[in-house]
KENU-341627 format. One record per residue (C-alpha): residue number from 1; residue in one letter; chain; x, y, z. Coordinates in Angstrom, 3 decimals, always signed. Example, Ala and Ser with C-alpha at 12.3 -4.5 7.8 and 13.67 -1.06 7.14 Angstrom:
1, A, A, +12.300, -4.500, +7.800
2, S, A, +13.670, -1.060, +7.140
end
This chain:
1, M, A, +178.348, +121.711, +91.719
2, Q, A, +179.592, +124.484, +89.497
3, A, A, +177.990, +127.903, +89.630
4, T, A, +177.103, +129.885, +86.515
5, S, A, +176.495, +133.339, +87.770
6, A, A, +179.054, +136.065, +87.167
7, A, A, +178.042, +139.399, +88.400
8, T, A, +177.356, +140.397, +91.973
9, P, A, +174.153, +142.542, +92.128
10, P, A, +174.667, +145.779, +94.168
11, Q, A, +171.882, +145.000, +96.646
12, I, A, +171.331, +141.482, +98.089
13, D, A, +168.444, +140.469, +100.433
14, L, A, +170.233, +137.378, +101.952
15, A, A, +173.976, +136.832, +101.656
16, L, A, +175.696, +133.691, +102.819
17, I, A, +179.481, +133.862, +103.444
18, G, A, +180.857, +130.508, +102.631
19, A, A, +179.530, +127.685, +100.389
20, G, A, +180.284, +124.637, +102.393
21, P, A, +178.020, +121.895, +104.013
22, H, A, +176.705, +124.475, +106.514
23, A, A, +175.796, +126.951, +103.859
24, L, A, +174.222, +124.464, +101.666
25, T, A, +172.128, +122.945, +104.585
26, L, A, +170.886, +126.472, +105.648
27, T, A, +170.035, +127.374, +102.037
28, A, A, +167.975, +124.204, +101.424
29, H, A, +166.185, +124.567, +104.691
30, I, A, +165.339, +128.312, +103.973
31, L, A, +163.950, +127.370, +100.529
32, Q, A, +161.919, +124.468, +101.996
33, K, A, +160.023, +127.057, +103.988
34, R, A, +160.288, +130.079, +101.549
35, N, A, +161.013, +128.977, +98.007
36, C, A, +160.405, +132.473, +96.842
37, L, A, +163.638, +133.558, +98.392
38, R, A, +165.796, +131.558, +96.082
39, D, A, +166.364, +134.656, +93.726
40, K, A, +167.024, +136.910, +96.675
41, L, A, +169.774, +134.685, +98.137
42, L, A, +173.426, +134.413, +97.170
43, A, A, +176.426, +132.588, +98.633
44, F, A, +180.035, +133.947, +98.218
45, D, A, +182.984, +131.558, +98.182
46, P, A, +186.463, +131.934, +96.665
47, S, A, +185.887, +128.818, +94.614
48, G, A, +182.547, +129.861, +93.087
49, E, A, +181.102, +126.319, +93.762
50, W, A, +179.247, +124.411, +96.583
51, L, A, +181.465, +122.262, +98.996
52, T, A, +184.761, +122.829, +97.220
53, Q, A, +186.927, +122.872, +100.343
54, W, A, +185.103, +119.880, +101.673
55, R, A, +185.753, +117.852, +98.544
56, R, A, +189.432, +118.867, +98.456
57, Q, A, +190.064, +117.914, +102.076
58, F, A, +188.368, +114.498, +101.686
59, A, A, +190.141, +113.657, +98.509
60, A, A, +193.610, +114.926, +99.830
61, L, A, +193.352, +112.704, +102.998
62, E, A, +191.741, +109.876, +100.961
63, I, A, +188.879, +109.640, +103.471
64, G, A, +186.672, +106.726, +102.459
65, H, A, +183.428, +107.696, +104.356
66, L, A, +181.897, +110.248, +106.754
67, R, A, +181.994, +110.012, +110.538
68, S, A, +178.315, +111.141, +110.719
69, P, A, +175.380, +108.722, +110.051
70, A, A, +173.238, +108.943, +106.828
71, V, A, +170.640, +111.015, +108.486
72, H, A, +173.046, +114.021, +108.824
73, H, A, +173.235, +115.852, +105.503
74, P, A, +172.183, +119.107, +103.868
75, D, A, +168.747, +118.235, +102.602
76, P, A, +165.766, +119.110, +104.990
77, N, A, +164.378, +115.517, +104.643
78, P, A, +166.545, +113.360, +106.876
79, Y, A, +165.754, +110.243, +104.804
80, E, A, +166.630, +111.792, +101.487
81, L, A, +170.223, +110.382, +101.562
82, R, A, +168.935, +106.875, +102.149
83, R, A, +166.537, +107.346, +99.329
84, F, A, +169.293, +108.481, +97.180
85, A, A, +171.479, +105.425, +98.084
86, E, A, +168.670, +102.902, +97.597
87, N, A, +170.645, +100.662, +95.137
88, R, A, +174.036, +101.680, +96.656
89, S, A, +173.813, +100.058, +99.924
90, S, A, +177.635, +98.983, +99.834
91, E, A, +178.461, +102.661, +100.181
92, L, A, +176.795, +102.914, +103.594
93, F, A, +179.330, +101.766, +106.136
94, P, A, +178.683, +100.162, +109.524
95, P, A, +177.881, +100.637, +112.289
96, Y, A, +175.386, +103.500, +111.578
97, D, A, +175.238, +103.580, +107.785
98, L, A, +178.034, +106.110, +107.312
99, P, A, +177.923, +107.462, +103.848
100, G, A, +180.855, +106.801, +101.484
101, S, A, +182.576, +110.038, +100.477
102, R, A, +181.776, +109.701, +96.806
103, L, A, +178.100, +108.831, +97.692
104, F, A, +177.766, +111.945, +99.918
105, E, A, +179.412, +114.227, +97.346
106, E, A, +177.047, +112.923, +94.576
107, F, A, +174.163, +113.342, +96.956
108, C, A, +175.038, +116.970, +97.626
109, A, A, +175.275, +117.564, +93.979
110, D, A, +171.730, +116.159, +93.553
111, T, A, +170.706, +118.403, +96.461
112, V, A, +172.010, +121.542, +94.706
113, K, A, +170.207, +120.360, +91.539
114, R, A, +166.864, +119.529, +93.134
115, W, A, +166.837, +122.905, +94.909
116, D, A, +168.011, +124.777, +91.896
117, L, A, +171.107, +126.225, +93.495
118, G, A, +173.626, +125.943, +90.671
119, D, A, +173.813, +129.531, +89.934
120, R, A, +173.540, +130.751, +93.586
121, V, A, +177.462, +130.775, +94.392
122, I, A, +179.436, +133.943, +93.433
123, K, A, +183.082, +133.489, +93.167
124, A, A, +184.381, +135.967, +95.654
125, K, A, +186.091, +136.169, +98.976
126, V, A, +184.336, +138.310, +101.597
127, T, A, +187.078, +140.052, +103.700
128, R, A, +185.066, +142.670, +105.825
129, I, A, +181.536, +143.030, +107.047
130, Q, A, +180.887, +146.658, +107.338
131, P, A, +177.587, +147.553, +109.326
132, K, A, +175.606, +150.325, +107.560
133, S, A, +172.514, +151.366, +109.605
134, D, A, +170.065, +148.466, +108.892
135, R, A, +172.122, +146.983, +106.158
136, F, A, +175.703, +145.562, +105.741
137, R, A, +178.392, +146.305, +103.102
138, L, A, +180.450, +143.162, +102.199
139, W, A, +183.898, +144.048, +100.939
140, F, A, +185.557, +141.536, +98.680
141, E, A, +189.262, +140.677, +98.150
142, D, A, +189.286, +142.478, +94.797
143, G, A, +188.170, +145.719, +96.482
144, K, A, +184.594, +145.750, +95.264
145, S, A, +181.581, +145.635, +97.621
146, A, A, +177.993, +144.940, +97.794
147, I, A, +175.065, +145.752, +100.176
148, A, A, +173.229, +142.991, +101.885
149, R, A, +170.145, +143.372, +104.061
150, R, A, +170.770, +140.176, +106.007
151, V, A, +174.044, +137.946, +106.240
152, I, A, +174.715, +134.535, +107.402
153, V, A, +178.417, +133.659, +108.156
154, A, A, +179.047, +129.964, +107.370
155, T, A, +182.784, +129.983, +106.829
156, G, A, +183.610, +127.081, +109.279
157, G, A, +187.183, +126.276, +110.253
158, G, A, +188.824, +129.079, +112.135
159, K, A, +192.610, +129.773, +111.935
160, L, A, +195.099, +126.886, +111.481
161, N, A, +196.432, +125.922, +114.916
162, F, A, +200.204, +125.541, +115.077
163, P, A, +201.974, +124.498, +118.271
164, A, A, +204.263, +127.178, +119.676
165, W, A, +207.534, +125.421, +118.891
166, V, A, +206.739, +125.829, +115.210
167, N, A, +207.377, +129.560, +115.291
168, Q, A, +210.771, +128.893, +117.204
169, I, A, +212.359, +126.887, +114.471
170, K, A, +215.628, +128.765, +113.695
171, T, A, +217.183, +126.574, +111.010
172, Q, A, +216.663, +126.956, +107.355
173, H, A, +214.481, +124.038, +105.923
174, P, A, +212.365, +123.148, +103.001
175, A, A, +208.855, +124.462, +103.502
176, E, A, +207.072, +121.283, +102.319
177, R, A, +208.899, +119.353, +105.084
178, I, A, +206.548, +120.708, +107.860
179, R, A, +203.019, +121.076, +107.091
180, H, A, +199.671, +121.544, +108.826
181, S, A, +197.391, +118.632, +107.889
182, S, A, +195.055, +120.904, +105.786
183, Q, A, +198.082, +121.589, +103.575
184, V, A, +198.958, +117.888, +102.924
185, D, A, +197.540, +116.272, +99.818
186, L, A, +198.448, +112.552, +99.890
187, R, A, +197.673, +112.081, +96.258
188, N, A, +200.741, +114.064, +95.114
189, L, A, +203.273, +112.543, +97.502
190, E, A, +206.085, +110.014, +96.949
191, L, A, +207.071, +108.891, +100.532
192, S, A, +208.814, +105.602, +99.954
193, G, A, +211.521, +104.907, +102.681
194, E, A, +210.677, +108.155, +104.553
195, Q, A, +210.022, +108.684, +108.379
196, I, A, +207.286, +110.815, +109.242
197, L, A, +206.141, +112.377, +112.539
198, I, A, +202.420, +113.160, +112.773
199, V, A, +201.550, +115.284, +115.754
200, G, A, +197.834, +115.099, +117.047
201, G, A, +195.409, +112.536, +118.385
202, G, A, +192.382, +113.102, +116.220
203, L, A, +190.944, +111.356, +113.179
204, T, A, +192.898, +113.395, +110.818
205, S, A, +196.196, +112.134, +112.160
206, G, A, +194.844, +108.582, +111.675
207, H, A, +193.973, +109.177, +108.001
208, L, A, +197.347, +110.804, +107.347
209, A, A, +199.143, +107.758, +109.043
210, V, A, +197.332, +105.194, +106.961
211, G, A, +197.762, +107.165, +103.705
212, A, A, +201.468, +107.652, +104.440
213, I, A, +202.275, +104.003, +105.228
214, A, A, +200.314, +102.928, +102.074
215, R, A, +202.914, +105.066, +100.206
216, G, A, +205.896, +103.170, +101.697
217, S, A, +206.815, +105.445, +104.663
218, K, A, +207.090, +104.642, +108.415
219, V, A, +205.098, +106.906, +110.837
220, M, A, +205.433, +108.110, +114.348
221, L, A, +202.219, +109.172, +115.742
222, M, A, +202.536, +111.542, +118.685
223, T, A, +199.785, +112.872, +121.131
224, R, A, +200.038, +114.873, +124.384
225, R, A, +197.563, +112.487, +126.180
226, Y, A, +196.380, +108.890, +125.120
227, F, A, +194.842, +107.970, +121.832
228, Q, A, +191.133, +107.980, +122.392
229, E, A, +188.765, +105.561, +120.569
230, K, A, +185.190, +106.937, +119.971
231, L, A, +182.596, +106.358, +117.291
232, F, A, +181.747, +110.149, +117.117
233, D, A, +183.737, +113.233, +118.238
234, A, A, +180.979, +114.036, +120.863
235, E, A, +178.599, +111.533, +122.507
236, A, A, +175.197, +111.038, +120.712
237, G, A, +173.339, +112.525, +123.783
238, W, A, +174.468, +115.898, +122.414
239, L, A, +172.392, +115.551, +119.289
240, G, A, +169.019, +115.664, +121.442
241, P, A, +167.602, +116.731, +124.721
242, K, A, +169.339, +114.216, +126.799
243, Y, A, +172.399, +116.600, +127.274
244, L, A, +171.294, +119.740, +125.438
245, K, A, +168.370, +120.486, +127.772
246, G, A, +170.948, +120.989, +130.603
247, F, A, +173.185, +122.776, +128.414
248, A, A, +170.499, +125.329, +127.319
249, A, A, +169.439, +125.769, +130.987
250, E, A, +172.941, +126.956, +131.910
251, A, A, +172.903, +130.699, +131.971
252, D, A, +176.660, +131.150, +132.371
253, C, A, +178.527, +130.961, +129.051
254, H, A, +181.765, +130.280, +130.765
255, K, A, +180.315, +127.058, +132.011
256, R, A, +178.763, +126.232, +128.750
257, W, A, +182.296, +126.578, +127.167
258, E, A, +183.668, +124.162, +129.684
259, A, A, +180.985, +121.736, +128.958
260, I, A, +181.870, +121.942, +125.223
261, Q, A, +185.551, +121.130, +125.927
262, E, A, +184.681, +118.244, +128.236
263, A, A, +182.303, +116.826, +125.632
264, R, A, +184.809, +117.004, +122.707
265, N, A, +187.658, +116.310, +124.950
266, G, A, +190.304, +116.949, +122.252
267, G, A, +190.662, +114.628, +119.234
268, S, A, +189.538, +110.889, +118.941
269, M, A, +189.992, +108.019, +116.464
270, T, A, +186.919, +105.946, +115.249
271, P, A, +187.226, +102.128, +116.206
272, E, A, +187.869, +101.259, +112.460
273, I, A, +190.801, +103.707, +112.004
274, M, A, +192.195, +102.650, +115.481
275, T, A, +192.035, +98.918, +114.338
276, Q, A, +194.001, +99.735, +111.276
277, L, A, +196.611, +101.581, +113.327
278, R, A, +197.105, +98.878, +115.686
279, R, A, +197.746, +96.406, +112.912
280, L, A, +200.201, +98.773, +111.311
281, S, A, +201.888, +99.089, +114.772
282, H, A, +202.213, +95.334, +115.036
283, S, A, +203.944, +95.201, +111.632
284, Q, A, +206.539, +97.806, +112.787
285, K, A, +205.304, +100.398, +110.231
286, L, A, +203.774, +102.656, +112.909
287, K, A, +204.950, +103.713, +116.433
288, F, A, +202.515, +105.408, +119.018
289, H, A, +204.124, +108.127, +121.207
290, E, A, +201.734, +108.753, +123.841
291, E, A, +201.931, +111.453, +126.702
292, C, A, +204.656, +113.002, +124.597
293, E, A, +205.183, +116.490, +123.188
294, V, A, +207.706, +118.032, +120.889
295, V, A, +209.955, +120.391, +122.775
296, G, A, +211.900, +121.800, +119.742
297, V, A, +213.019, +120.829, +116.274
298, R, A, +215.944, +121.719, +114.009
299, W, A, +216.698, +120.924, +110.361
300, E, A, +220.107, +119.153, +110.051
301, N, A, +221.678, +116.774, +107.640
302, N, A, +218.574, +116.981, +105.425
303, R, A, +216.175, +115.833, +108.081
304, W, A, +214.484, +116.945, +111.342
305, A, A, +216.024, +116.333, +114.772
306, V, A, +213.035, +116.385, +117.255
307, D, A, +213.405, +116.888, +120.912
308, C, A, +210.621, +115.170, +122.911
309, S, A, +209.280, +115.975, +126.376
310, G, A, +210.514, +112.614, +127.727
311, G, A, +214.101, +113.346, +126.757
312, E, A, +213.963, +111.074, +123.580
313, M, A, +215.091, +112.303, +120.223
314, L, A, +213.572, +111.501, +116.903
315, F, A, +214.948, +111.817, +113.436
316, V, A, +212.396, +112.235, +110.707
317, D, A, +212.014, +113.380, +107.144
318, R, A, +208.625, +115.144, +107.407
319, I, A, +206.433, +116.555, +110.218
320, W, A, +202.831, +116.726, +109.783
321, L, A, +200.643, +118.846, +112.157
322, A, A, +197.225, +117.459, +112.641
323, T, A, +196.591, +120.102, +115.335
324, G, A, +193.195, +121.479, +114.006
325, T, A, +192.042, +124.952, +114.084
326, K, A, +191.496, +127.605, +116.629
327, L, A, +188.271, +129.571, +116.752
328, D, A, +188.549, +133.080, +117.900
329, I, A, +186.198, +135.716, +116.424
330, T, A, +188.356, +138.479, +117.823
331, A, A, +191.336, +137.390, +115.606
332, D, A, +189.040, +137.275, +112.378
333, P, A, +189.281, +140.397, +110.268
334, L, A, +185.775, +139.548, +108.890
335, F, A, +184.275, +140.584, +112.119
336, E, A, +186.538, +143.490, +113.208
337, E, A, +184.087, +146.363, +112.323
338, M, A, +181.164, +144.440, +113.862
339, L, A, +183.001, +144.005, +117.078
340, E, A, +183.612, +147.883, +117.097
341, T, A, +180.111, +148.949, +116.265
342, H, A, +178.100, +146.237, +117.810
343, P, A, +180.095, +144.965, +120.911
344, I, A, +178.843, +141.617, +122.112
345, E, A, +179.924, +139.219, +124.964
346, I, A, +182.741, +136.845, +123.962
347, V, A, +183.831, +133.842, +125.926
348, K, A, +187.166, +132.188, +125.027
349, G, A, +186.919, +133.531, +121.459
350, L, A, +183.224, +132.474, +121.014
351, P, A, +180.402, +135.010, +120.458
352, V, A, +177.326, +135.094, +122.665
353, L, A, +174.521, +135.117, +120.099
354, D, A, +170.825, +135.172, +120.684
355, K, A, +168.546, +132.239, +120.344
356, H, A, +168.368, +132.525, +116.659
357, L, A, +172.309, +132.619, +116.311
358, R, A, +172.045, +136.149, +115.549
359, W, A, +174.307, +139.041, +116.485
360, A, A, +172.530, +141.152, +119.054
361, G, A, +170.929, +144.276, +117.572
362, C, A, +171.279, +143.331, +113.856
363, E, A, +170.561, +140.903, +111.127
364, L, A, +173.926, +139.082, +110.989
365, F, A, +173.701, +135.288, +111.750
366, V, A, +176.496, +132.802, +112.596
367, T, A, +176.645, +129.119, +112.095
368, G, A, +179.317, +126.409, +112.496
369, G, A, +181.855, +126.256, +115.359
370, L, A, +181.447, +129.905, +116.192
371, A, A, +177.818, +129.165, +117.207
372, A, A, +178.891, +126.576, +119.850
373, L, A, +177.850, +128.438, +122.908
374, Q, A, +174.194, +128.191, +121.638
375, V, A, +174.352, +125.014, +119.658
376, G, A, +176.600, +122.813, +121.774
377, P, A, +179.599, +120.620, +121.202
378, V, A, +178.456, +119.399, +117.639
379, A, A, +177.931, +122.887, +116.241
380, R, A, +180.652, +122.493, +113.694
381, N, A, +179.446, +118.990, +112.522
382, L, A, +176.656, +118.196, +109.899
383, S, A, +174.221, +117.522, +112.789
384, G, A, +175.234, +120.986, +114.159
385, A, A, +174.214, +122.488, +110.674
386, R, A, +170.747, +121.020, +111.032
387, M, A, +170.550, +122.344, +114.570
388, A, A, +171.561, +125.701, +113.539
389, C, A, +168.727, +125.613, +110.795
390, D, A, +166.145, +125.092, +113.529
391, R, A, +167.323, +128.450, +115.120
392, I, A, +168.108, +130.571, +112.059
393, V, A, +165.520, +129.729, +109.476
394, P, A, +162.541, +130.957, +111.598
395, A, A, +164.199, +134.370, +111.914
396, I, A, +164.807, +134.477, +108.132
397, V, A, +161.302, +133.459, +106.934
398, K, A, +159.276, +135.157, +109.720
399, S, A, +159.345, +138.996, +109.890
400, S, A, +157.618, +138.670, +113.264
401, V, A, +160.859, +137.271, +114.861
402, A, A, +161.940, +140.516, +116.507
403, L, A, +165.571, +141.535, +116.953
404, S, A, +167.125, +141.024, +120.329
405, P, A, +168.683, +144.242, +121.918
406, A, A, +172.422, +144.717, +121.679
407, I, A, +174.381, +143.497, +124.691
408, I, A, +177.458, +145.709, +125.449
409, R, A, +179.607, +143.434, +127.284
410, T, A, +182.949, +141.876, +126.197
411, T, A, +184.906, +139.469, +128.303
412, A, A, +188.062, +137.529, +127.293
end
């Protein structure tokens, strides 16, 4: 999925910030409707390639297959992945033909090839979006810039979320002994005989636990609540009108935000991973710590002493924080000038966008988790990428789709 283009043109018709699954999905859907836009479209990503971050994370956590069924992928034809996997049925996993990671990666490479997108990613990190009348100046990390007529932000994640006690550690310690899950690469680690505390109740913590134990360590898995077992991170009803109809009809975005939290309900494990963890628990290689929180930690005698909320003390060699990311548009420097010149309503860090996921009053579009108030609880998933396309693509390919007026209201 290597890009071959080098220079950034000074004027761009359509710029995508990010080159992950959402950006690739949008690009393919746009070209399906208007293939003539291919040469007018560029994606910007620090890696210079499609899906680099996605590939790294799946490889680092040794994730065998996706959580999303085979119909969710970047190509506009929902059955294209099944066609690609025609002679590879062993790489579609039950219960809903979940694509194997390698299969999905190769399918995405095929999508890039079929839509002729190999040279559409520029190796550059966009750090600022500066509004300029009816255009945007995109500033890059190296101090250079380019002008874009329309911009789609598809950067994904948000900021790494660290528990408050992490910043209160006073003792000197080796940096690699406490890591956010996104900084852990299982492939490079020798963990034999170590005790590892993994904080978090989501699927990432399950993958880390399985990988660490396979390397000879013992794991303590801690969550503030109980470990939840769910096939998907939000109920399937959120993929269609069953739940989305009521969500769309709700005018109060604070209530929409609450509905999103309720639907996702924190992290959860798939039944498959939960079965593995229970098996490891029975063989004394893993211990569940439920309804438990870290109160404080200190580094002493070459290990962590961990004070827990129930009064228990744990001694471990490493701490991994599978505590996810926090989405807050007001804390993202990318949007700083947009918020100053085009103020919009913000609810708990999420922007209130128009029905085309467009920033009111201009041609800036947002997809991924930041579009959740419009798309719903699955906004950050592959299915959410497709739902975002249904909204964004018409506004990109039809000049008749009018801009919505700017809304000048901001709430915390």
